[in-house]
C-alpha positions as CSV (number, residue, x, y, z in Angstrom):
1,M,-27.6,11.2,34.5
2,A,-26.7,12.3,31.1
3,F,-23.3,14.1,30.2
4,E,-25.9,17.8,29.7
5,D,-26.7,17.2,33.1
6,N,-23.6,16.9,34.8
7,A,-22.5,19.8,32.6
8,S,-25.2,21.8,34.1
9,N,-24.6,20.6,37.6
10,Y,-20.9,21.4,37.5
11,K,-21.8,25.0,36.0
12,S,-20.0,28.1,37.6
13,V,-18.3,25.9,40.5
14,F,-16.2,23.2,38.4
15,N,-15.4,25.0,35.1
16,G,-12.1,26.6,35.7
17,C,-9.2,26.7,33.3
18,L,-5.7,26.5,34.1
19,G,-4.0,26.6,30.5
20,F,-0.5,26.4,29.7
21,G,2.0,28.0,31.5
22,V,5.8,29.1,31.1
23,K,7.2,26.1,29.9
24,C,6.0,22.6,29.0
25,A,7.0,18.8,28.4
26,V,5.3,15.7,27.6
27,V,4.6,12.5,29.9
28,A,3.8,9.7,27.8
29,I,2.5,7.2,30.6
30,D,2.4,3.6,30.0
31,F,2.5,3.3,26.3
32,T,3.5,-0.4,26.6
33,K,3.1,-3.6,24.2
34,A,0.7,-4.9,27.3
35,Y,-2.5,-2.5,25.8
36,T,-1.5,-2.3,22.1
37,T,-0.9,-6.0,21.5
38,P,-3.7,-8.5,20.4
39,G,-3.8,-11.6,23.0
40,S,-3.0,-9.3,25.6
41,P,-5.0,-9.4,28.9
42,F,-4.8,-5.5,28.9
43,F,-5.3,-5.0,25.1
44,C,-7.2,-2.1,24.4
45,P,-8.4,-1.4,20.9
46,G,-11.5,0.2,21.0
47,K,-11.9,3.0,18.1
48,G,-12.1,5.9,19.1
49,Y,-11.5,5.7,23.0
50,G,-9.0,2.8,22.8
51,V,-5.0,2.7,23.9
52,V,-4.3,1.7,19.7
53,D,-5.8,4.7,19.0
54,A,-4.4,6.8,21.3
55,V,-1.0,5.1,20.6
56,A,-1.5,6.5,17.3
57,E,-2.8,10.1,18.1
58,S,0.4,10.5,20.0
59,K,2.8,10.1,17.3
60,P,2.3,13.1,15.7
61,L,2.2,15.0,19.2
62,L,5.6,13.6,20.2
63,E,7.3,14.3,17.1
64,L,6.1,18.1,16.9
65,A,7.1,18.3,20.8
66,R,10.8,17.0,19.8
67,A,11.0,19.8,17.0
68,K,10.2,22.0,19.5
69,S,12.8,20.7,21.4
70,V,9.7,20.3,24.3
71,P,11.5,17.3,26.8
72,I,9.5,13.9,26.8
73,F,9.9,11.7,29.9
74,Y,7.9,8.2,29.0
75,T,7.1,5.6,31.9
76,K,6.8,2.2,31.8
77,V,6.1,-0.5,34.6
78,Y,7.9,-3.3,35.6
79,Y,8.2,-5.1,39.2
80,E,11.5,-7.3,40.4
81,H,11.1,-8.2,43.6
82,P,7.7,-9.9,45.5
83,T,7.1,-7.0,47.2
84,D,7.1,-4.6,44.4
85,G,3.9,-3.3,43.5
86,G,2.7,-3.6,47.4
87,V,-1.3,-3.7,48.0
88,F,-1.2,-2.4,43.9
89,T,0.1,-5.8,42.6
90,Q,-2.4,-7.3,45.7
91,K,-5.2,-5.8,44.2
92,I,-4.7,-6.5,40.6
93,P,-2.5,-9.9,40.9
94,S,-2.5,-10.2,36.8
95,L,0.6,-7.2,37.7
96,R,2.6,-9.6,38.8
97,T,3.5,-10.9,35.3
98,W,4.8,-7.7,34.2
99,I,8.8,-8.6,35.0
100,K,11.4,-6.6,33.5
101,E,11.9,-9.7,31.0
102,N,8.3,-9.8,30.0
103,P,8.5,-7.9,26.5
104,L,4.8,-6.6,27.1
105,V,6.0,-4.0,29.5
106,E,8.4,-2.6,26.5
107,I,6.9,1.0,25.2
108,D,5.8,0.3,21.7
109,E,7.7,0.6,18.8
110,S,5.9,3.0,16.6
111,I,6.1,5.6,19.5
112,T,9.3,4.0,20.7
113,P,11.7,6.6,22.6
114,H,14.7,8.3,20.9
115,A,17.8,9.5,22.2
116,G,17.7,12.5,24.5
117,D,13.9,11.7,26.0
118,S,13.3,9.7,29.8
119,V,12.4,6.8,30.5
120,L,11.2,6.6,34.5
121,V,10.1,2.8,35.5
122,K,6.8,3.5,38.1
123,Q,5.2,0.7,40.1
124,Y,2.0,2.3,41.1
125,P,-0.6,4.8,39.0
126,S,1.1,8.0,39.4
127,A,3.7,8.9,37.3
128,F,4.8,11.2,40.1
129,F,4.6,8.5,42.9
130,G,7.8,7.1,43.8
131,T,9.7,8.6,40.8
132,N,11.8,11.1,40.3
133,L,9.8,13.0,37.9
134,A,8.8,16.3,39.7
135,C,12.2,17.0,41.0
136,N,13.4,16.7,37.4
137,L,11.2,18.6,36.0
138,R,11.3,21.3,38.6
139,A,15.2,21.3,37.4
140,I,14.6,22.5,34.4
141,G,12.0,24.6,34.9
142,V,8.7,23.0,33.7
143,D,5.8,23.8,35.2
144,T,2.9,22.3,32.4
145,C,3.0,18.4,32.2
146,I,1.2,17.6,28.9
147,M,0.0,14.1,29.5
148,V,-0.5,11.2,26.7
149,G,-1.0,7.4,27.3
150,C,-3.3,4.9,29.6
151,S,-5.4,4.2,31.6
152,T,-7.9,7.5,31.1
153,S,-9.3,6.4,34.6
154,G,-6.2,4.6,36.2
155,C,-2.4,6.1,35.6
156,I,-3.8,9.0,33.3
157,R,-5.9,10.2,36.3
158,A,-3.8,9.3,38.9
159,S,-0.9,11.5,37.4
160,V,-2.8,14.2,36.6
161,L,-4.1,14.4,40.2
162,D,-0.9,13.8,41.4
163,G,0.4,16.2,39.4
164,M,-1.7,19.2,40.3
165,Q,-0.9,18.4,43.9
166,Q,2.6,18.9,43.3
167,G,2.0,22.0,41.5
168,F,2.0,21.2,37.6
169,R,-0.6,22.2,35.5
170,C,-1.9,19.3,33.8
171,I,-3.0,19.1,30.1
172,V,-5.0,15.8,28.6
173,P,-5.5,16.1,24.9
174,R,-7.9,13.8,24.4
175,E,-7.7,11.9,21.9
176,C,-4.2,11.1,23.1
177,V,-5.3,8.9,26.4
178,G,-6.9,5.4,26.1
179,D,-9.1,3.0,28.1
180,R,-11.0,-0.2,27.9
181,T,-14.3,0.7,28.0
182,Q,-15.5,4.5,26.3
183,S,-18.1,5.3,29.0
184,V,-15.4,4.9,31.5
185,H,-13.1,6.9,29.5
186,E,-15.3,9.7,29.4
187,S,-16.3,9.9,32.6
188,N,-12.8,10.0,33.9
189,L,-12.1,13.0,31.1
190,F,-14.8,14.7,32.2
191,D,-13.8,14.4,36.3
192,I,-10.6,15.1,35.4
193,N,-11.2,18.4,33.2
194,A,-13.6,19.5,36.4
195,K,-11.6,19.3,39.0
196,N,-7.7,18.3,38.5
197,G,-6.9,19.5,34.9
198,D,-7.2,20.8,31.3
199,V,-8.8,18.2,29.0
200,M,-8.2,19.8,25.5
201,P,-8.1,18.6,21.6
202,K,-5.0,17.4,20.5
203,Q,-5.2,20.4,17.9
204,A,-5.2,23.1,20.3
205,V,-2.0,21.2,22.9
206,M,-0.3,21.2,18.6
207,D,-1.0,24.3,18.2
208,H,0.7,25.4,21.4
209,L,3.6,23.1,21.2
210,G,4.0,25.2,17.6
211,S,3.9,28.3,18.6
212,C,6.8,27.2,21.5
């Protein structure tokens, strides 16, 4: 079914908008070297939809957030014990190489965390599952999560769904998330926007941050 047909089919049913709440945080999900290093099995270089471009697009947004004292939470993934990751690593065995000593699990140096940013380790797709992200956000009065990172169809979608279920407004700047294939990337952005959060142009998100 063509995109236009999908949009028509969803019209008046799945076209609501949450918008921004009272206080934002940026959640940068898994922008690690595994996705930005040539030769890595997870490398995502697709122009306009891959992770390499999403990292570059996210840099000015993260810089603006810091300038406006908007809190930033990073996530990365690594596994230390054979049982870590549970069924997730059984489904995707290549994730077992993501041990703490593997340099590919580190956040891409072009958007490395600064002093004052929080870095959380997660072991499943959602940034909320098995972490203290939700309670830490609530403790500082955050009700809106600006989600950047990867992958659109995996950890971004899972985090937006989980965030919505935890009571957070989730905003996705479309240029700031990436995936392995464009069709999967676009279809998941469409579905996220229809059912779980708001997918917006990056400039609209930066305009809001600029007004904070």
